[in-house]
C-alpha positions as CSV (number, residue, x, y, z in Angstrom):
1,M,-12.4,8.4,-9.9
2,T,-9.4,9.4,-12.0
3,V,-7.9,12.8,-11.4
4,E,-6.4,14.5,-14.5
5,K,-2.8,15.6,-13.9
6,S,-1.3,18.3,-16.0
7,L,2.3,18.9,-16.9
8,R,3.7,22.1,-15.4
9,V,7.1,23.7,-15.8
10,C,8.4,26.0,-13.0
11,E,10.4,29.2,-13.5
12,K,13.7,27.2,-13.1
13,G,12.6,24.8,-15.9
14,H,11.8,21.8,-13.7
15,K,8.9,19.6,-15.2
16,F,6.3,18.1,-12.9
17,Y,2.7,16.9,-12.9
18,K,0.0,18.3,-10.6
19,S,-3.7,17.6,-10.3
20,S,-4.5,20.6,-8.2
21,E,-4.2,24.4,-8.7
22,C,-1.1,24.3,-6.4
23,S,1.8,25.6,-8.4
24,S,4.7,24.6,-6.1
25,C,7.5,22.6,-7.8
26,P,8.5,19.5,-5.9
27,T,12.2,19.9,-7.1
28,C,12.4,23.5,-6.0
29,D,10.7,22.6,-2.7
30,K,13.4,20.1,-1.9
31,E,16.1,22.6,-2.9
32,N,14.6,25.3,-0.7
33,K,14.0,23.1,2.4
34,P,15.6,24.7,5.4
35,K,18.3,22.6,7.2
36,S,17.1,23.6,10.6
37,G,14.3,25.4,12.5
38,F,10.7,24.6,12.8
39,L,10.0,25.0,9.1
40,S,12.4,22.2,8.3
41,K,10.2,19.8,10.3
42,L,7.1,20.5,8.2
43,S,5.9,19.1,4.9
44,S,6.5,21.3,1.8
45,P,2.8,22.3,1.4
46,A,2.7,23.4,5.1
47,R,6.0,25.2,4.9
48,N,5.1,27.0,1.6
49,G,1.7,28.0,3.1
50,L,3.3,29.6,6.1
51,V,6.0,31.4,4.1
52,R,3.4,32.7,1.7
53,E,1.6,34.3,4.7
54,G,4.9,35.8,6.0
55,I,5.1,33.4,8.9
56,D,8.8,32.3,8.9
57,T,9.6,32.5,12.6
58,L,8.1,31.1,15.8
59,Q,7.5,34.6,17.0
60,E,5.3,35.2,14.0
61,L,3.6,31.9,14.4
62,A,2.7,32.7,18.0
63,K,0.6,35.7,16.8
64,Y,-2.0,33.2,15.3
65,T,-4.5,30.8,16.7
66,E,-4.5,27.2,15.7
67,K,-7.8,27.8,13.9
68,D,-6.2,30.7,11.8
69,I,-3.2,28.5,10.9
70,L,-5.5,25.6,9.7
71,K,-7.2,28.0,7.3
72,I,-3.9,28.5,5.4
73,H,-3.7,26.5,2.1
74,G,-1.3,23.5,2.6
75,I,-1.7,23.2,6.4
76,G,-3.4,20.1,7.7
77,P,-4.1,18.9,11.3
78,A,-0.9,16.7,11.2
79,S,1.2,19.9,11.1
80,L,-0.2,21.3,14.4
81,P,1.6,19.0,16.8
82,I,4.9,19.8,15.1
83,M,4.3,23.6,15.3
84,R,2.9,23.3,18.9
85,A,6.1,21.4,20.1
86,S,8.4,23.9,18.3
87,L,6.6,26.8,20.0
88,E,6.7,25.1,23.4
89,E,10.5,24.6,23.1
90,E,10.9,28.3,22.9
91,G,8.4,29.0,25.7
92,L,5.8,30.2,23.2
93,S,2.3,29.0,22.2
94,F,-0.4,29.7,19.7
95,K,-2.6,32.7,20.4
96,E,-5.7,31.8,22.5
């Protein structure tokens, strides 16, 4: 099965190809990657998904259940252990 990729151009003029409806630009994602904090440990799709939902601190993240987080576009099961560990380092956890 061949997936058709289409050429996209982001608002900064970077050109990239995507096969999905996801509009995030890989070049901008690299430029915007935080240097520290739990978001810096996540993949771009996961980070973008959380930020789109307004979740940019561990305190915000702790307001959600793991099930809620997995419903966010860009978040997969591989992201949960990273988020869980980051929360535990601060004495926090996902909502039960």
